[in-house]
C-alpha positions in Angstrom: -42.4 34.3 33.1 -44.2 31.1 32.4 -42.1 28.3 30.7 -44.1 25.7 28.9 -42.0 22.5 29.0 -44.2 20.7 26.4 -43.6 23.4 23.8 -39.8 23.7 24.6 -39.5 19.9 24.0 -41.2 20.3 20.6 -38.9 23.1 19.7 -35.8 21.1 20.7 -37.1 18.1 18.7 -37.7 20.4 15.7 -34.2 21.9 16.0 -32.7 18.4 16.2 -34.6 17.3 13.1 -33.5 20.4 11.1 -29.9 19.8 12.1 -30.2 16.1 11.1 -31.6 17.1 7.7 -28.9 19.7 7.1 -26.0 17.5 8.1 -25.8 15.4 4.9 -25.5 18.5 2.8 -22.2 19.3 4.4 -20.8 15.7 4.1 -20.1 15.8 0.3 -18.2 19.1 0.8 -16.0 17.5 3.5 -15.4 14.4 1.4 -14.4 16.6 -1.6 -11.9 18.5 0.6 -10.5 15.3 2.0 -10.2 13.9 -1.6 -8.4 17.1 -2.7 -5.9 16.8 0.2 -5.4 13.1 -0.7 -4.7 14.0 -4.3 -2.3 16.9 -3.6 1.0 15.9 -5.2 4.1 15.6 -3.1 7.4 17.3 -4.0 10.6 15.2 -4.1 11.7 17.0 -0.9 8.5 16.1 0.9 8.8 12.5 -0.1 12.4 12.3 1.2 11.6 14.1 4.4 8.6 11.8 5.0 10.7 8.7 4.4 13.2 10.1 7.0 10.4 10.8 9.5 9.0 7.3 8.9 12.4 5.9 9.8 13.3 8.4 12.6 10.1 7.7 14.5 10.3 3.9 14.0 7.0 3.6 12.0 8.4 0.7 10.0 8.9 -1.3 13.2 5.1 -1.8 13.4 3.8 -0.9 9.9 4.7 -2.1 6.5 5.2 0.6 3.8 7.5 -0.7 1.1 8.4 2.8 -0.2 9.8 3.7 3.2 11.5 0.2 3.7 9.0 -0.4 6.5 8.2 -4.1 6.9 6.7 -4.3 10.4 3.7 -6.6 11.1 2.6 -5.5 14.6 0.4 -2.7 13.4 -1.8 -2.5 10.2 -0.1 -2.6 6.9 -0.1 0.7 5.1 0.6 -0.9 1.7 -2.6 -1.3 -0.3 -4.8 0.0 2.5 -7.7 1.7 0.8 -9.3 2.7 4.1 -6.6 5.4 4.6 -7.3 9.1 3.9 -5.0 12.0 4.7 -7.4 13.2 7.4 -7.6 9.8 9.0 -3.9 9.1 9.0 -3.3 12.7 10.3 -5.6 12.1 13.2 -4.1 8.7 14.1 -0.5 10.1 14.0 -1.5 13.1 16.1 -3.6 11.3 18.7 -2.6 7.7 18.6 -5.0 4.8 18.7 -4.9 1.5 20.5 -1.3 0.5 21.0 0.0 3.3 18.7 1.3 6.2 20.7 0.4 9.8 19.9 3.1 11.7 18.0 1.3 15.1 18.4 3.8 17.5 20.1 6.8 15.3 19.1 6.4 16.1 15.4 5.2 19.4 14.0 1.7 19.7 12.5 3.2 20.4 9.1 5.4 17.2 9.3 2.3 15.2 10.4 0.4 16.6 7.4 3.2 15.8 5.0 3.8 12.4 6.4 0.0 11.6 6.2 -0.1 12.7 2.5 3.0 10.6 1.9 1.5 7.5 3.5 -1.7 7.8 1.5 0.1 8.6 -1.8 2.5 5.6 -1.4 0.0 3.0 -0.1 -0.7 2.0 -3.6 2.9 1.8 -4.8 
């Protein structure tokens, strides 16, 4: 079997170009899903459990979030931080970033999701 390197390079370039053109069409869908998750209302029980988790894991020692009585200044303020989305906060809590440790494995995925939704919902309060 003869393999033409020149043609395979063109095919790879064509495939890459098609993938690049298709990628933006999926971005709005992902943004809509993230916005829907951000807008999902929290129950009173979820708010209370999120406040308790915020306190239990010492989030307020580094981060300010007035609703949870967190007034730390080591990490970024969560109050009024428009850069926060549920997906982003979830990823940071799960995996850590910079000096912030990972809480994945210490907190259930459901608790991380609820806490992420809480932080995003209360950032504007």
